[in-house]
C-alpha positions in Angstrom: 69.3 123.1 167.8 72.3 123.5 170.1 75.3 121.3 169.7 74.3 119.3 172.8 70.8 118.8 171.5 69.0 120.3 174.4 68.2 123.8 173.1 65.9 124.4 170.1 64.8 127.7 168.6 62.0 128.1 166.2 59.5 130.6 164.9 55.7 130.4 164.9 52.7 132.6 165.3 54.9 135.7 164.7 57.0 134.8 167.7 60.4 133.3 168.4 60.2 130.3 170.7 63.1 128.6 172.7 63.2 125.2 174.3 65.9 124.4 176.8 64.7 120.8 177.4 64.8 119.2 173.9 61.4 120.5 173.0 59.3 119.4 176.0 58.5 123.0 176.9 58.7 126.2 175.0 59.2 129.9 176.0 58.1 132.9 173.9 61.3 135.0 173.5 59.6 137.9 171.8 56.9 138.7 174.4 57.6 142.0 176.1 60.5 142.9 173.8 61.1 145.4 171.0 60.6 142.6 168.5 57.0 141.8 169.8 55.3 144.7 168.1 57.6 144.9 165.1 56.9 141.5 163.5 54.2 140.9 160.9 55.8 137.7 159.7 59.2 136.1 159.7 61.3 135.6 156.7 64.1 133.6 158.3 65.9 132.6 161.5 69.5 131.8 162.3 71.4 131.0 165.5 74.8 130.2 166.9 75.4 126.5 167.8 74.7 127.1 171.5 71.8 129.5 170.7 73.4 132.3 172.7 73.0 134.5 169.6 69.8 134.5 167.5 69.2 136.4 164.3 65.7 137.0 162.9 64.8 138.4 159.5 61.3 139.9 159.6 58.9 141.1 157.0 56.9 144.2 157.7 56.3 147.5 156.0 60.1 147.6 156.0 62.5 144.8 156.0 64.6 144.5 159.1 67.2 142.3 160.8 66.9 141.7 164.5 69.7 140.3 166.7 69.7 138.9 170.2 73.0 138.1 171.9 71.4 136.9 175.2 69.4 133.9 174.0 66.4 136.0 173.1 66.0 138.0 176.3 66.4 141.3 174.4 66.5 142.2 170.8 68.1 145.0 168.8 67.6 146.1 165.2 70.7 145.6 163.2 69.4 147.6 160.3 68.0 150.7 162.0 69.3 153.8 160.3 70.6 152.0 157.3 69.3 151.7 153.7 67.7 148.3 154.6 65.4 150.0 157.1 
């Protein structure tokens, strides 16, 4: 949850969800992104206090760490090309 209590991020159904109205409505932040097809299940989630940066640990055939620095609008693999891939 953001420091002002209005933004909440969570995982469910193999998606990352974001609410900007204290949980009244939710937006799927993985639909149509690189993360959408990559996730079989989530192993963890972390975020900055204002939710501008979100980190997702996913579990698939390979372990990967995905990062968004724009509140989930786009995602990049932080482990691509490393031993963790």
